[in-house]
TORMIBA-641906 format. One record per residue (C-alpha): z, y, x; residue in three letters. Coordinates in pm, whole numbers, padded with zeros to 5 digits, always signed. Example, Ala and Ser with C-alpha at 12.3 -4.5 7.8 and 13.67 -1.06 7.14 Angstrom:
% residues 2
+00780-00450+01230ala/+00714-00106+01367ser/
% end
This chain:
% residues 491
+13767+06335+09896met/+13934+06266+09560lys/+14125+05964+09689lys/+14272+06174+09968leu/+14378+06448+09728ile/+14548+06199+09500tyr/+14722+06010+09780lys/+14885+06317+09929tyr/+14948+06507+09606leu/+15133+06210+09462ile/+15361+06208+09766ala/+15417+06583+09735ala/+15473+06569+09360ser/+15742+06308+09400leu/+15945+06553+09605ile/+15871+06834+09360phe/+15992+06621+09069ser/+16304+06500+09247ala/+16609+06707+09324thr/+16554+06630+09696ser/+16862+06830+09795cys/+16919+06609+10098asp/+16564+06619+10232leu/+16572+06682+10605asp/+16348+06985+10655ile/+16320+06895+11023asn/+16117+06584+10949glu/+15810+06515+10741asn/+15890+06184+10565pro/+15526+06084+10518asn/+15374+06077+10866phe/+15477+05952+11207pro/+15418+06184+11500lys/+15123+05978+11623asp/+14920+06024+11303ala/+14554+06115+11340asp/+14462+06487+11300pro/+14233+06406+11008ser/+14517+06250+10810met/+14760+06524+10907leu/+14516+06792+10795leu/+14459+06633+10454ser/+14832+06588+10411ser/+14902+06951+10502ala/+14645+07076+10250met/+14808+06869+09978ala/+15154+07000+10067trp/+15025+07357+10051ser/+14854+07297+09717val/+15175+07153+09576ser/+15387+07437+09718ala/+15172+07728+09608phe/+15012+07574+09299gly/+15326+07524+09090val/+15644+07730+09138glu/+15472+08013+09323thr/+15187+08030+09076gln/+15395+08024+08758ile/+15654+08274+08887thr/+15405+08530+09011thr/+15179+08483+08708ser/+15473+08579+08487met/+15559+08872+08713trp/+15195+08987+08703ala/+15227+08960+08323gln/+14960+08700+08266tyr/+15207+08459+08106tyr/+15533+08480+07912ala/+15791+08216+07830gln/+15741+08064+07486asn/+16002+08169+07231asn/+16066+07814+07115ala/+16144+07658+07456ser/+16309+07768+07778asn/+16161+07609+08091gln/+16072+07938+08263tyr/+16311+08188+08107thr/+16464+08274+08445asn/+16126+08373+08585tyr/+16044+08583+08278asp/+16373+08774+08303arg/+16373+08799+08686tyr/+16691+08591+08708asn/+16614+08441+09048ile/+16882+08268+09256ser/+16900+08122+09607asn/+16814+07779+09466thr/+16500+07885+09280ser/+16261+07817+09568phe/+16427+07538+09765asn/+16135+07302+09705arg/+15874+07560+09798leu/+16051+07609+10132trp/+16081+07234+10187gln/+15717+07168+10106his/+15609+07428+10358glu/+15847+07380+10650tyr/+15906+07005+10612ala/+15555+06926+10494gly/+15257+07155+10538ala/+15351+07346+10854leu/+15481+07042+11041gln/+15160+06855+10970asp/+14948+07156+11064leu/+15126+07217+11395tyr/+15093+06850+11486leu/+14726+06840+11379ala/+14658+07148+11589arg/+14828+07002+11896ser/+14651+06667+11871lys/+14309+06816+11800ser/+14343+07052+12098glu/+14430+06761+12325ala/+14123+06574+12199gln/+13897+06885+12202ser/+13833+06829+11833glu/+13789+07200+11768trp/+13677+07156+11409gln/+14026+07028+11322tyr/+14190+07285+11548trp/+14018+07578+11374ile/+14103+07447+11030thr/+14466+07391+11126ser/+14488+07743+11268gln/+14349+07907+10955val/+14580+07711+10725leu/+14883+07789+10944ile/+14791+08156+10917ala/+14743+08138+10541phe/+15069+07954+10473asp/+15265+08199+10685tyr/+15092+08488+10506his/+15209+08366+10166ile/+15563+08291+10284leu/+15586+08623+10466asn/+15470+08826+10167asp/+15697+08637+09929leu/+16018+08645+10132phe/+15975+08937+10374gly/+16145+08762+10665thr/+16084+08401+10767ile/+16111+08168+11067pro/+15787+08214+11262phe/+15803+08245+11641thr/+16057+07962+11663gln/+15951+07771+11353ala/+15871+07399+11352val/+16006+07361+11708asp/+16328+07190+11618phe/+16384+07026+11957asp/+16415+07366+12122asn/+16514+07575+11820his/+16717+07373+11570pro/+16821+07701+11406ala/+16505+07915+11429pro/+16542+08289+11406lys/+16396+08483+11115tyr/+16122+08723+11222asp/+16053+09052+11052asp/+15738+09088+10844ser/+15549+09305+11095lys/+15608+09050+11370thr/+15479+08772+11147val/+15170+08969+11047asn/+15086+09041+11411ala/+15127+08672+11486gly/+14903+08575+11195ile/+14629+08807+11326ile/+14655+08644+11670ala/+14627+08297+11514ile/+14318+08401+11318leu/+14153+08567+11617asp/+14198+08248+11818ala/+14042+08043+11538ala/+13743+08276+11506ile/+13686+08268+11882ala/+13648+07889+11878lys/+13364+07877+11624gln/+13097+07798+11884ala/+13308+07522+12040asp/+13323+07342+11706ala/+12950+07365+11635ala/+12855+07030+11791asp/+13159+06835+11670lys/+13143+06567+11403ser/+13197+06687+11048ser/+13545+06658+10900met/+13378+06553+10575gly/+13616+06437+10306ser/+13919+06497+10529asn/+13861+06868+10462asp/+13967+06915+10099leu/+13845+07276+10088ile/+13511+07315+10266tyr/+13409+06953+10330ala/+13379+07012+10703gly/+13181+07339+10699asn/+13332+07530+10993ile/+13128+07844+10921asp/+13308+07865+10586arg/+13644+07834+10762trp/+13557+08120+10994val/+13461+08333+10691glu/+13799+08245+10542phe/+13970+08348+10868ala/+13791+08684+10883lys/+13868+08762+10519thr/+14234+08671+10557leu/+14245+08894+10865lys/+14107+09181+10658leu/+14374+09118+10396lys/+14654+09132+10654ile/+14512+09443+10822leu/+14503+09620+10485met/+14883+09595+10474arg/+14882+09885+10724asp/+14552+10061+10668phe/+14610+10377+10872glu/+14709+10183+11182thr/+14426+09933+11148asn/+14140+10137+11001lys/+13918+10113+11311asn/+13955+09736+11318glu/+13898+09722+10943ile/+13576+09919+10983gln/+13466+09681+11259ala/+13526+09380+11034leu/+13324+09533+10753leu/+13041+09625+10988thr/+13028+09279+11143ala/+13025+09104+10805gly/+13060+08729+10775gly/+13332+08744+10510leu/+13402+08490+10239leu/+13097+08359+10054thr/+13256+08048+09898ala/+13599+08015+09736asp/+13871+07868+09953ala/+13998+07626+09693ser/+14090+07263+09651val/+13883+07095+09381lys/+13822+06736+09278gly/+14111+06692+09034phe/+14080+06461+08733glu/+14245+06441+08392asp/+14460+06145+08489lys/+14827+06114+08568glu/+14907+06223+08926asn/+14543+06316+08976lys/+14530+06655+08807ser/+14587+07018+08904asn/+14953+07049+09016pro/+15055+07313+08759leu/+14884+07122+08480tyr/+15048+06802+08600glu/+15394+06955+08607phe/+15377+07174+08297asp/+15146+06993+08057arg/+15191+06630+08155arg/+15548+06596+08282lys/+15758+06826+08062leu/+15885+06733+07715asn/+15685+07018+07560thr/+15343+07159+07636gln/+15418+07497+07480glu/+15618+07674+07753asn/+15349+07904+07892ile/+15227+08157+07639lys/+14993+08449+07690ala/+15154+08776+07791ser/+15086+09055+07543ala/+15018+09281+07843thr/+14702+09099+07947met/+14598+09004+07594ile/+14613+09370+07491thr/+14399+09473+07789phe/+14132+09209+07730leu/+14110+09294+07359lys/+14086+09665+07434glu/+13771+09611+07642tyr/+13625+09315+07449asn/+13641+09110+07765asp/+13498+08759+07702pro/+13724+08607+07968arg/+14005+08609+07712ile/+13877+08270+07592glu/+13879+08131+07948ala/+14234+08252+08007tyr/+14402+08170+07676tyr/+14375+07945+07372glu/+14341+08099+07025pro/+14642+08062+06796asn/+14649+07863+06472gln/+14454+08140+06299ser/+14182+08146+06563gly/+14306+08476+06708glu/+14444+08575+07046tyr/+14807+08683+07030gln/+15039+08742+07323gly/+15415+08758+07355leu/+15584+09064+07508pro/+15725+09005+07854gln/+16077+08867+07823gly/+16037+08849+07446gly/+16126+08482+07417tyr/+16475+08556+07286asn/+16432+08865+07069ile/+16134+08727+06879thr/+16258+08369+06856gln/+16346+08372+06485lys/+16065+08585+06351val/+15746+08473+06528ile/+15634+08108+06499pro/+15525+07958+06829ser/+15195+07851+06674ala/+15102+08214+06609ser/+15103+08281+06984leu/+14822+08196+07224ser/+14898+07934+07486arg/+14783+07977+07844ala/+14465+07779+07900arg/+14513+07528+08181leu/+14294+07233+08270ala/+14365+06917+08462ala/+14056+06988+08671thr/+14137+07350+08759asp/+14100+07416+09133pro/+14390+07555+09334val/+14273+07879+09494tyr/+14387+08007+09832leu/+14131+08289+09849met/+13829+08364+09633ser/+13494+08535+09666val/+13601+08786+09401ala/+13913+08869+09603glu/+13700+08916+09915ser/+13474+09166+09740his/+13767+09360+09597phe/+13932+09373+09941leu/+13611+09514+10084gln/+13583+09762+09798ala/+13933+09891+09863glu/+13868+09915+10237ala/+13547+10111+10181tyr/+13725+10341+09937ala/+14000+10417+10189arg/+13730+10478+10452leu/+13569+10735+10219ala/+13256+10523+10177asn/+13207+10554+09801glu/+12873+10372+09801ala/+13019+10074+09985gly/+13321+10074+09753ala/+13101+10077+09444lys/+12874+09796+09567ala/+13166+09573+09664ser/+13356+09651+09344tyr/+13057+09554+09131glu/+13013+09236+09335ala/+13381+09156+09277gly/+13363+09204+08900val/+13042+09001+08891thr/+13200+08714+09087ala/+13508+08723+08863ala/+13291+08691+08551phe/+13067+08428+08711asp/+13365+08205+08779arg/+13400+08145+08405trp/+13029+08157+08315gly/+13006+08514+08183tyr/+12773+08803+08261asp/+12934+09124+08390ala/+12621+09339+08401ser/+12690+09537+08083ser/+13051+09593+08183phe/+12971+09746+08523ile/+12665+09940+08411ala/+12679+10317+08365ala/+12894+10383+08060gly/+13020+10023+08061gly/+13383+09929+08004ala/+13435+09858+08374tyr/+13206+10120+08525glu/+13322+10214+08876phe/+13516+10541+08882lys/+13491+10737+09208asp/+13641+11075+09113thr/+13884+11053+09404asp/+14055+10792+09621leu/+14334+10719+09375glu/+14087+10674+09091thr/+13887+10428+09298met/+14195+10229+09403ile/+14319+10206+09045lys/+13978+10090+08928cys/+13947+09826+09201ile/+14300+09687+09182ile/+14298+09679+08801thr/+13990+09457+08802gln/+14135+09248+09083lys/+14444+09200+08864trp/+14234+09086+08567val/+14030+08852+08787ala/+14336+08667+08920ala/+14448+08515+08588val/+14460+08135+08599arg/+14403+08125+08973cys/+14583+08373+09201gln/+14897+08511+09043gly/+15055+08550+09386phe/+14780+08785+09500asp/+14821+09004+09192ala/+15197+09019+09251phe/+15142+09131+09609phe/+14897+09401+09500asp/+15126+09538+09229ile/+15391+09607+09492asn/+15143+09713+09762arg/+14937+09960+09558thr/+15142+10043+09249gly/+14868+09908+09020tyr/+14895+09812+08747pro/+15163+10075+08702lys/+15503+09967+08573leu/+15530+10146+08241gly/+15832+10222+08025thr/+15707+10107+07685glu/+15672+09767+07521tyr/+15363+09603+07378thr/+15338+09493+07014val/+15339+09146+06861val/+15193+09178+06511gln/+15425+09421+06329asp/+15747+09244+06416leu/+15821+09387+06756trp/+16067+09666+06688thr/+16138+09804+07035leu/+15968+10131+07142pro/+15593+10083+07175asn/+15412+10379+07022ala/+15336+10530+07361asn/+15238+10210+07540tyr/+14944+10261+07776val/+14698+09971+07783val/+14672+09827+08132gly/+15027+09910+08236glu/+15295+09650+08293leu/+15579+09652+08042thr/+15952+09615+08099pro/+16079+09261+08053ser/+16287+09281+07737ala/+16547+09040+07877thr/+16539+09154+08240ser/+16856+09109+08442val/+16747+09397+08667leu/+16823+09763+08619gly/+16609+09992+08406lys/+16270+10049+08566gly/+16325+09782+08834glu/+16069+09516+08917tyr/+16081+09215+09155pro/+15961+09282+09509lys/+16028+08946+09673arg/+16160+08592+09644phe/+16519+08527+09747ile/+16557+08317+10063leu/+16638+07958+09968pro/+16985+07813+09992lys/+16861+07504+10174asn/+16767+07732+10463ser/+17036+07998+10461thr/+17321+07747+10425asp/+17207+07547+10725asn/+17076+07813+10960asn/+17329+08049+11120pro/+17043+08286+11207asn/+16959+08345+10842ala/+16991+08709+10732pro/+17230+08831+10467ala/+17108+08803+10109val/+16825+09047+10041ile/+16808+09178+09686asn/+16502+09085+09481ile/+16431+09455+09419thr/+16430+09562+09785glu/+16089+09685+09899lys/+15907+09546+10198met/+15764+09785+10456trp/+15410+09756+10320trp/+15506+09820+09957his/+15419+10150+09790lys/
% end
C-alpha cells in the first residue's frame, strides 16, 4: 500500500509545488484513458488527499481557530486575515477536476463494464465525498455536466441543493450494490483507505448520507430517523495512513509546511483553542500543540501576527504539532458519533443524544491515547447538557470542534457556519500580558475576531471564492460571490 501512496502523492505534490497555471483541467496528465480501475482508484485517492490535506486543511484550520500565522513569518497571513482571492484555490480545483474526479469517473465506468462492483462502490463513495467537500466550500460547482468535456466543454454550475440531491443519489446507488460486491476479489493495497473492506465503504456511504441529510433536517428527518434505526454507520475512520518520515513519503501538510518551506515555524497554536483546552485541563493539548521554550502552552490571537510581532518572541508561542505519519482524514468515527448525537437531539431523543455524544468524546480522546471517562462522567468537564435542544447542540458541536484539531478543520468550518457554534464573539483572547486589545469580557470557547481581518466588523468567512482558472475559462461561471455570503444551509 505504501508504494502506491508514495507513487501517486509524489505526482500530485509536483503539481501542488509548481505554479501549474497552464495545466489543462480537461485532462489528467498521469493516466491514459485505458488505465486499469485499480490504478485509477489509487490515483484518485492520492489526488483527493493532496487536494484536501494541504490548502483546504490549513485554511479551514485557521478559520476554525486551531492555528494562527506565526508572527515572525508570513506564509499563511492571507488565510489568517481572510484575504482570499480568486487565485487562492486554483490548485485545489485542478487537483479535483483534473485529477481525482476524472480518475474516479473513469474507474467507475470501467469497473461497471467489468462488473467489478467492489471498485464501482468505492469510486461512487469517493465521488460523493469529493463533491460534498467542493460543494460545501464553494456553494456552487460543476456537477451534472462535470467531467464530460466532450459533450460539455463549459459545464454549468449547479446550485448547492441540486448537488446535495445528486450526492444522495450516488450514495444510495453505492449502498444498493453491497451484495453484488460480496463475492468479488479484494481490492487489497489498491484501496488506500479500507484495504478492500467493502462493508467499511458502505458504512462510510451511510454516514456521509447522514451528514448531507442533516444540512436540511426538517425536510429529511424521517429519512434521518430511518438511517439511525437501521444502523451500520462508521466504525472505522475513513483515512489514508501509511505515510513515513521521508521526503515525498509523508503526510501532505507536513511535507509542504515542515519539509518544503524555508521555515518550520509558520503554524502556531491559536489562543482560542489553547485557552479552551487549558480551561478544562484537557490532555489533548499535548497532542495538538508543542510546548514553548518554557515548557508551557501559549497561543497567538487570531490575526495577531502583525500586532504582536515586535513584542512576543516566536519561541514563546506553541507550534502546531504535525507528524510526517499523520493520517489524512475524510471522515472519522468521532465525527460519526457526533452526527448521530446531533440527529438524536433534534429528534428529541435525549437518551440517544447522550449515548452518542459520550461515544464521540470517547473516540476523540481514544484517537490520541487518552481516557475520556472522567470528562464525560456526571460533574465532569464535558458532561452532556440536555436542558433544552440548543444546550444539547452547543454541547455536541463544541466537542466536535475540539475533536477536529489536527485532522478535520474543514468539518469544523462547515459546522461553525451551519450551527453557529462555536459562537463568533466580539472580544480578543490574551497572550501573556502584552495583548492590549479588549479582552476582559472574552468568553472561553467562543471564536475571536481576527485582529487583521479584511472583512467588516463581526463578519466571518462562509465560503471559498471560485477559482480564476475556472471562472476565466468557463462562460457559465457565476458572478463573483463574496466570501461572507451565506449558503442556504447556514444558520
